[in-house]
BAVEXLO-607712 format. One record per residue (C-alpha): x, y, z; residue in one letter. Coordinates in nm, 2 decimals, m for minus. Each point is the difference from the previous one (the first is absolute). Example, Ala and Ser with C-alpha at 12.3 -4.5 7.8 and 13.67 -1.06 7.14 Angstrom:
// residues 2
{{1.23, m0.45, 0.78}, "a"}
{{0.14, 0.34, m0.07}, "s"}
//
This chain:
// residues 331
{{10.84, 13.28, 8.66}, "m"}
{{0.32, m0.17, 0.16}, "p"}
{{0.24, m0.15, m0.24}, "e"}
{{0.00, m0.33, 0.18}, "t"}
{{m0.30, m0.20, m0.06}, "v"}
{{m0.17, m0.08, 0.33}, "r"}
{{m0.16, m0.35, 0.03}, "l"}
{{m0.21, m0.19, 0.24}, "g"}
{{0.00, m0.37, 0.03}, "i"}
{{m0.28, m0.26, 0.08}, "v"}
{{0.10, m0.35, 0.09}, "g"}
{{0.32, m0.03, 0.22}, "l"}
{{0.13, m0.35, m0.05}, "g"}
{{0.34, m0.08, m0.11}, "w"}
{{m0.04, 0.13, m0.37}, "f"}
{{m0.15, 0.33, 0.13}, "g"}
{{0.33, 0.04, 0.16}, "g"}
{{0.18, m0.07, m0.32}, "v"}
{{m0.21, 0.25, m0.19}, "l"}
{{0.06, 0.27, 0.27}, "t"}
{{0.38, m0.04, m0.03}, "k"}
{{m0.02, 0.00, m0.38}, "s"}
{{m0.21, 0.30, 0.00}, "a"}
{{0.25, 0.20, 0.20}, "r"}
{{0.30, m0.16, m0.22}, "a"}
{{m0.15, 0.17, m0.29}, "t"}
{{0.09, 0.35, 0.13}, "g"}
{{m0.33, 0.14, m0.12}, "v"}
{{m0.25, m0.16, 0.23}, "a"}
{{m0.04, m0.06, 0.37}, "d"}
{{m0.26, m0.19, 0.20}, "v"}
{{m0.12, 0.22, 0.27}, "v"}
{{m0.29, m0.18, 0.16}, "s"}
{{m0.12, m0.37, 0.04}, "c"}
{{m0.32, m0.18, 0.07}, "f"}
{{m0.09, m0.35, 0.11}, "a"}
{{m0.30, m0.13, 0.21}, "r"}
{{0.23, m0.09, 0.29}, "s"}
{{0.12, 0.27, 0.23}, "d"}
{{0.31, m0.19, 0.08}, "d"}
{{0.07, m0.06, m0.38}, "s"}
{{m0.04, 0.37, m0.06}, "r"}
{{0.23, 0.11, 0.27}, "q"}
{{0.27, m0.26, m0.06}, "t"}
{{0.01, 0.09, m0.36}, "f"}
{{0.00, 0.37, 0.07}, "a"}
{{0.29, m0.04, 0.24}, "d"}
{{0.20, m0.22, m0.23}, "t"}
{{m0.05, 0.21, m0.30}, "h"}
{{m0.02, 0.36, 0.13}, "g"}
{{m0.35, 0.09, m0.11}, "c"}
{{m0.31, 0.09, 0.19}, "r"}
{{m0.28, m0.26, 0.07}, "p"}
{{m0.34, 0.11, m0.11}, "a"}
{{m0.27, m0.11, 0.26}, "p"}
{{m0.25, m0.07, m0.29}, "t"}
{{0.00, m0.05, m0.37}, "l"}
{{m0.21, 0.30, m0.04}, "d"}
{{0.24, 0.19, 0.20}, "a"}
{{0.29, m0.09, m0.24}, "l"}
{{m0.22, 0.06, m0.31}, "l"}
{{m0.11, 0.35, 0.12}, "m"}
{{0.38, 0.10, 0.08}, "d"}
{{0.05, 0.29, m0.22}, "p"}
{{0.38, m0.06, m0.02}, "e"}
{{m0.05, m0.34, m0.16}, "i"}
{{m0.01, m0.01, m0.38}, "e"}
{{0.01, m0.38, m0.07}, "g"}
{{m0.08, m0.32, 0.19}, "v"}
{{0.19, m0.34, m0.03}, "l"}
{{m0.25, m0.28, 0.05}, "v"}
{{0.17, m0.32, 0.13}, "v"}
{{m0.29, m0.21, 0.13}, "t"}
{{m0.15, m0.33, m0.08}, "p"}
{{m0.11, m0.03, m0.35}, "h"}
{{m0.36, m0.02, 0.05}, "s"}
{{0.00, 0.35, 0.18}, "t"}
{{0.17, 0.19, m0.29}, "h"}
{{m0.32, 0.10, m0.17}, "a"}
{{m0.18, 0.15, 0.29}, "q"}
{{0.32, 0.18, 0.12}, "l"}
{{0.07, 0.14, m0.34}, "v"}
{{m0.36, 0.14, m0.02}, "e"}
{{0.04, 0.16, 0.34}, "e"}
{{0.36, 0.14, m0.09}, "v"}
{{m0.12, 0.14, m0.32}, "a"}
{{m0.30, 0.15, 0.15}, "s"}
{{0.22, 0.20, 0.23}, "a"}
{{0.18, 0.14, m0.31}, "g"}
{{0.32, m0.21, 0.07}, "k"}
{{0.21, m0.17, m0.28}, "h"}
{{0.04, m0.37, 0.06}, "v"}
{{0.27, m0.25, m0.03}, "f"}
{{m0.14, m0.36, 0.06}, "v"}
{{0.24, m0.30, 0.06}, "e"}
{{m0.07, m0.27, m0.26}, "k"}
{{m0.24, m0.16, m0.09}, "p"}
{{m0.23, 0.30, m0.04}, "l"}
{{m0.28, m0.24, 0.07}, "a"}
{{m0.11, m0.37, m0.02}, "l"}
{{m0.28, 0.06, m0.23}, "t"}
{{m0.08, 0.21, m0.32}, "v"}
{{m0.30, 0.15, 0.18}, "a"}
{{0.21, 0.13, 0.30}, "d"}
{{0.27, 0.12, m0.24}, "a"}
{{m0.26, 0.20, m0.18}, "r"}
{{m0.12, 0.16, 0.33}, "r"}
{{0.35, 0.13, 0.06}, "t"}
{{0.05, 0.13, m0.35}, "i"}
{{m0.35, 0.16, 0.01}, "d"}
{{0.06, 0.17, 0.33}, "a"}
{{0.34, 0.15, m0.08}, "t"}
{{m0.12, 0.11, m0.35}, "d"}
{{m0.30, 0.18, 0.17}, "r"}
{{0.24, 0.18, 0.25}, "a"}
{{0.26, 0.08, m0.27}, "g"}
{{0.27, m0.16, 0.21}, "v"}
{{0.30, m0.22, m0.10}, "t"}
{{m0.05, m0.39, 0.05}, "l"}
{{0.33, m0.20, m0.02}, "q"}
{{0.03, m0.37, 0.07}, "v"}
{{0.33, m0.14, 0.14}, "g"}
{{0.10, m0.24, m0.28}, "h"}
{{0.37, 0.08, 0.04}, "n"}
{{0.19, m0.28, m0.15}, "r"}
{{m0.06, 0.10, m0.36}, "r"}
{{0.23, 0.29, 0.10}, "r"}
{{0.31, m0.23, 0.02}, "q"}
{{0.26, 0.11, m0.24}, "p"}
{{0.01, m0.37, m0.11}, "a"}
{{m0.36, 0.01, m0.10}, "n"}
{{0.04, 0.34, m0.16}, "r"}
{{0.28, m0.14, m0.20}, "r"}
{{m0.21, m0.30, m0.12}, "i"}
{{m0.28, 0.26, m0.09}, "k"}
{{0.24, 0.19, m0.20}, "e"}
{{0.13, m0.31, m0.19}, "m"}
{{m0.37, m0.11, m0.08}, "i"}
{{m0.07, 0.36, m0.14}, "e"}
{{0.32, 0.01, m0.19}, "a"}
{{m0.07, m0.33, m0.16}, "g"}
{{0.30, m0.17, 0.16}, "e"}
{{m0.20, m0.30, 0.11}, "l"}
{{m0.21, m0.03, m0.32}, "g"}
{{m0.35, m0.11, 0.06}, "t"}
{{m0.04, m0.07, 0.37}, "v"}
{{m0.18, m0.34, 0.01}, "m"}
{{0.03, m0.10, 0.37}, "q"}
{{0.05, 0.16, 0.34}, "l"}
{{0.09, m0.18, 0.31}, "e"}
{{0.00, 0.09, 0.37}, "g"}
{{0.09, m0.15, 0.35}, "v"}
{{m0.05, 0.18, 0.33}, "h"}
{{0.03, m0.18, 0.31}, "t"}
{{0.08, 0.10, 0.36}, "a"}
{{m0.08, m0.15, 0.35}, "p"}
{{m0.18, 0.29, 0.14}, "g"}
{{m0.30, m0.22, 0.11}, "a"}
{{0.24, m0.19, 0.22}, "l"}
{{0.11, 0.31, 0.20}, "s"}
{{m0.13, m0.01, 0.37}, "p"}
{{m0.05, 0.38, m0.03}, "d"}
{{m0.22, 0.00, m0.30}, "i"}
{{m0.33, 0.18, 0.02}, "a"}
{{m0.30, m0.23, 0.00}, "a"}
{{m0.17, 0.16, m0.29}, "w"}
{{0.29, m0.09, m0.23}, "r"}
{{m0.07, m0.37, 0.05}, "i"}
{{m0.38, 0.03, m0.02}, "d"}
{{m0.13, m0.15, m0.32}, "p"}
{{m0.27, 0.26, m0.02}, "d"}
{{0.27, 0.28, 0.00}, "e"}
{{0.27, m0.20, m0.19}, "s"}
{{m0.17, m0.22, m0.25}, "p"}
{{0.19, m0.24, m0.22}, "a"}
{{0.29, m0.05, 0.23}, "g"}
{{0.29, 0.25, m0.06}, "g"}
{{m0.17, 0.19, m0.26}, "m"}
{{m0.09, 0.31, 0.17}, "t"}
{{0.34, 0.02, 0.21}, "a"}
{{0.23, m0.11, m0.28}, "l"}
{{m0.13, m0.12, m0.34}, "g"}
{{m0.19, 0.31, m0.08}, "i"}
{{0.33, 0.18, m0.04}, "h"}
{{0.09, m0.23, m0.29}, "e"}
{{m0.34, 0.03, m0.17}, "v"}
{{0.03, 0.37, 0.01}, "d"}
{{0.35, m0.03, m0.16}, "t"}
{{m0.15, m0.24, m0.26}, "f"}
{{m0.26, 0.26, m0.09}, "a"}
{{0.27, 0.27, m0.01}, "y"}
{{0.20, m0.21, m0.24}, "l"}
{{m0.28, m0.17, m0.22}, "a"}
{{m0.31, 0.21, 0.04}, "g"}
{{m0.35, m0.08, 0.10}, "p"}
{{m0.10, m0.34, 0.13}, "v"}
{{m0.27, m0.20, m0.19}, "a"}
{{m0.05, m0.33, 0.18}, "r"}
{{0.12, m0.16, 0.32}, "v"}
{{0.01, m0.37, 0.12}, "a"}
{{0.13, m0.08, 0.36}, "a"}
{{0.06, m0.28, 0.24}, "f"}
{{0.05, 0.06, 0.38}, "s"}
{{0.03, m0.25, 0.27}, "t"}
{{0.09, m0.09, 0.36}, "r"}
{{0.25, m0.27, 0.04}, "l"}
{{0.15, 0.01, 0.35}, "a"}
{{m0.29, 0.17, 0.18}, "g"}
{{0.25, 0.24, 0.17}, "l"}
{{m0.27, 0.28, 0.02}, "t"}
{{m0.34, 0.07, m0.16}, "n"}
{{0.17, 0.14, m0.31}, "l"}
{{0.08, m0.18, m0.33}, "d"}
{{0.35, m0.09, 0.00}, "e"}
{{0.05, m0.04, m0.38}, "s"}
{{m0.15, 0.19, m0.28}, "t"}
{{0.06, m0.02, m0.37}, "t"}
{{m0.15, 0.25, m0.26}, "v"}
{{m0.02, m0.02, m0.38}, "m"}
{{m0.08, 0.32, m0.18}, "i"}
{{m0.09, 0.08, m0.36}, "e"}
{{0.07, 0.36, m0.12}, "f"}
{{m0.20, 0.19, m0.25}, "a"}
{{0.30, 0.00, m0.21}, "s"}
{{0.00, m0.38, m0.01}, "g"}
{{0.30, m0.03, 0.23}, "a"}
{{m0.02, m0.26, 0.28}, "l"}
{{0.14, 0.02, 0.35}, "a"}
{{0.03, m0.24, 0.30}, "y"}
{{0.05, 0.10, 0.36}, "l"}
{{0.08, m0.20, 0.33}, "g"}
{{m0.04, 0.15, 0.34}, "t"}
{{0.02, m0.13, 0.34}, "s"}
{{0.00, 0.20, 0.34}, "y"}
{{0.19, m0.29, 0.17}, "f"}
{{0.29, m0.10, m0.22}, "a"}
{{0.35, 0.16, 0.03}, "p"}
{{0.03, 0.33, m0.20}, "p"}
{{0.03, 0.00, m0.38}, "v"}
{{m0.11, 0.30, m0.21}, "v"}
{{0.05, m0.03, m0.37}, "t"}
{{m0.17, 0.13, m0.32}, "v"}
{{0.09, m0.11, m0.35}, "a"}
{{m0.10, 0.08, m0.35}, "a"}
{{0.05, m0.23, m0.29}, "y"}
{{m0.01, 0.13, m0.37}, "g"}
{{0.08, m0.10, m0.35}, "t"}
{{0.33, 0.18, 0.00}, "k"}
{{0.11, m0.02, 0.37}, "a"}
{{m0.08, m0.09, 0.36}, "n"}
{{0.04, 0.22, 0.30}, "a"}
{{0.00, m0.09, 0.37}, "w"}
{{m0.03, 0.23, 0.31}, "n"}
{{0.12, m0.20, 0.28}, "e"}
{{0.07, 0.03, 0.38}, "q"}
{{m0.29, 0.26, 0.02}, "d"}
{{0.17, 0.25, m0.24}, "g"}
{{0.37, m0.06, 0.10}, "a"}
{{0.11, m0.17, m0.31}, "r"}
{{m0.09, 0.01, m0.37}, "l"}
{{0.06, m0.27, m0.27}, "f"}
{{m0.05, 0.00, m0.36}, "v"}
{{0.03, m0.29, m0.26}, "q"}
{{m0.04, 0.09, m0.37}, "r"}
{{m0.06, m0.23, m0.29}, "q"}
{{0.30, m0.19, m0.10}, "g"}
{{0.17, 0.03, 0.34}, "e"}
{{0.04, m0.33, 0.19}, "p"}
{{m0.05, 0.13, 0.34}, "a"}
{{m0.12, 0.33, 0.18}, "r"}
{{0.24, 0.27, 0.10}, "t"}
{{m0.04, 0.24, 0.30}, "e"}
{{m0.03, 0.38, m0.08}, "e"}
{{0.07, 0.28, 0.25}, "p"}
{{m0.31, 0.14, 0.16}, "v"}
{{m0.06, 0.26, 0.28}, "d"}
{{m0.23, m0.04, 0.29}, "t"}
{{m0.23, 0.26, 0.16}, "v"}
{{m0.21, 0.02, 0.32}, "d"}
{{m0.33, m0.04, m0.18}, "t"}
{{m0.22, 0.10, 0.28}, "t"}
{{0.20, 0.33, 0.04}, "v"}
{{m0.04, 0.05, m0.38}, "d"}
{{m0.38, m0.05, 0.00}, "e"}
{{m0.05, 0.23, 0.29}, "l"}
{{0.21, 0.27, m0.16}, "a"}
{{m0.23, m0.04, m0.29}, "e"}
{{m0.30, 0.03, 0.22}, "f"}
{{0.14, 0.33, 0.14}, "a"}
{{0.05, 0.12, m0.35}, "r"}
{{m0.35, m0.08, m0.10}, "c"}
{{m0.15, 0.19, 0.29}, "i"}
{{0.23, 0.31, m0.08}, "r"}
{{m0.03, 0.00, m0.37}, "e"}
{{m0.33, m0.17, m0.07}, "g"}
{{0.17, m0.28, m0.20}, "a"}
{{m0.15, m0.35, m0.06}, "r"}
{{0.19, m0.28, 0.19}, "p"}
{{0.12, m0.29, m0.19}, "e"}
{{m0.22, m0.24, 0.19}, "t"}
{{m0.32, 0.17, 0.07}, "g"}
{{m0.36, m0.11, m0.01}, "g"}
{{0.00, m0.17, m0.34}, "p"}
{{0.30, m0.21, 0.09}, "e"}
{{m0.13, m0.09, 0.33}, "g"}
{{m0.34, m0.09, m0.14}, "l"}
{{0.19, m0.24, m0.24}, "e"}
{{0.16, m0.18, 0.28}, "m"}
{{m0.32, m0.01, 0.20}, "a"}
{{m0.17, m0.17, m0.30}, "a"}
{{0.29, m0.25, m0.02}, "v"}
{{m0.04, m0.09, 0.36}, "l"}
{{m0.37, m0.04, m0.02}, "e"}
{{0.05, m0.22, m0.32}, "a"}
{{0.25, m0.21, 0.19}, "i"}
{{m0.22, m0.06, 0.29}, "v"}
{{m0.29, m0.09, m0.24}, "e"}
{{0.21, m0.23, m0.20}, "s"}
{{0.14, m0.19, 0.30}, "v"}
{{m0.36, m0.06, 0.12}, "a"}
{{m0.14, m0.10, m0.33}, "s"}
{{0.29, m0.18, m0.17}, "g"}
{{m0.04, 0.20, m0.31}, "r"}
{{0.17, 0.28, m0.19}, "a"}
{{m0.16, 0.35, 0.08}, "v"}
{{m0.02, 0.29, m0.26}, "a"}
{{0.08, 0.33, 0.15}, "l"}
{{m0.25, 0.16, m0.24}, "s"}
{{m0.27, m0.17, 0.21}, "d"}
{{0.12, 0.18, 0.32}, "l"}
{{0.12, 0.35, m0.13}, "r"}
//
């Protein structure tokens, strides 16, 4: 077995290119084959990234050189693709979210469990050193009892003239920016505060720029009793923040992991603390390669992906009904 983990990729849009570059940047993985339904897309991607185009999905899955497959396709296709990849005996990395519903998330988990292969979900932002530091502070008791979390994730991706049509299709991207952006913060919330108990959400179109909701607000109650609120928009200029508020101190991850601030009880204002940055997609794909080689469990595997699918399903239900939704009704 070669030292470098050989990967295939399905879904050749812009983020497929990002993950291909990130896999190679790990130094332990390489993307050797690619597939999309369009002949032109396959050939262009292969020429750009120096891999071979597979004429069919079956051809990619039957390739004996390929050990794992990156799935970077529209969200509603994930469950079927994961089942096919797992049935071929290949390990699977699925870009977030794992699925839009609990039922589809369970399909992926069942398929990979039956096949005995790794299932990893691309929830990468919890890996930011700023979020790791906040987690350390919580576990060490430096924040005291965490009472509240706050997140904002906005970016104007929906306004890009080159955006793939499925990304602004409400069936593929329900609740505005949640699947593209806000799900990052919810996964980080769960990393910091544990399982979600209830969700209430509002999502609306104001300007009618596309068919996608332009503003989405989510309120979350955790099993611990802590509360959170999240704002997300796929239209506003970029802002990415996560904050945790406790009885002893508050901590803020700002500028998408670039800056960390802390304010302790008795201090009149927050102060900045040094924090490293890492390429989180490189980090997660290095873990994927390690899981394939060593049989380790990924940090964000099936259970974590299922939790986020339940949150998404609850958000959609809450927006439609105007009521809070308990995740115990969906899990």
